N, C-alpha and C positions, 0 to 999 in steps of 0.2 A: 207538457208544454201547452201554453195557452196563448191567446192573443192572435192577432193577425196584423199584416203590414198596414201602415197608415192608409186611410182612404185617399183616393185621388180625385181631383176636381174634374167635372165633366168637360172642361175646356182643354184638358190634355188629350192629345190624340194618339191613337195607336197606329203604327205602321206595320206592314207585313213585308218581310224580306228573308232571303236566305243569306246566312253568314257562314263563312268557312274560317275557323280560327287557326292561328299558327301551329297548334298541336294537331291539326287535321280533324278536330271535332267539328260538327256542323250543327246549326240551329236553323230550322225553317219554320217561321211562325211570326207571331205578333211581338212587337217591341214597344216599350214605353220608356222614355228617358234613357235610351241606350241599354236597356236590360230586357231579357225575355219576360213578357207579360201578356197573359191571355193564353190562347191555345197554340200549341206548337209541337214540333218533333225535334228532339235533341238526339244526335247520334255521336257516340264516342268513337275514337279511331279504332278501338278493338272490336267494334260491331255492336256494342250494347246500345239499346235504343230506349228512350222514354217518349211516349206520346201522351199528351194531356195538358193539364193546366199549369201555368206558371204565374207567380206573383213576384214582382220586383226581383227577377233573376233566380228565383227558387222554385223547385217543384212543389206545388201547393194546390190542393184541390183533388179532383179525380184524375187518375192517370194509370198508364200501364207501362211497366219497365220489363224489357226482355233482354236476357244475357245470351251471348253466343253458346253457352253450355246448354241452353234450352230452359233454364230457370225463368220463371215469369211471376211477377207480382202485379195484380190488377186491383186497384182500390184507392183509398184515400192517402194523401200526402200532406205533410206540413214541414216547413223548415228543411226541405230537401231530403226528408226521411219518410219511410212508410209510417203512417200514423192514422189510427182509426180502423175502420173495417176494410178488409181486403181478402184476397185469395192468393196464396202462394202455391206454385206447382213446380215440380222438377220431373219432367217426363221420363228421364233415363231410369229413375228409381220408382216410378209409378207412385210418387208421393204427392198427396194433395192435402192442403190445410186451409181452413178458414180461420181467420184470426181477427181479434180486436186489439190493436196495438196502442190504443189511447191510454 
């Protein structure tokens, strides 16, 4: 995957707020044009969390995602997917992996 979301003009302003969605997921962070954009924390109702960068509503840039099972990925994201360099760990199995997913 290549490319990035379209550039935004400097006149568009970011706002910071907490939003609770009807499915009980939450996002606490920066918004632009009604979408997650900038740094934030997205929490799914099952307890999964992503803390990091968003672009136009997508996980994009540096971030860390933690699952209730203890699995964790810390690294690069693009198009809502693990992309580029990162580290994946699963503490229950003592498994650790460094990867380049680009």
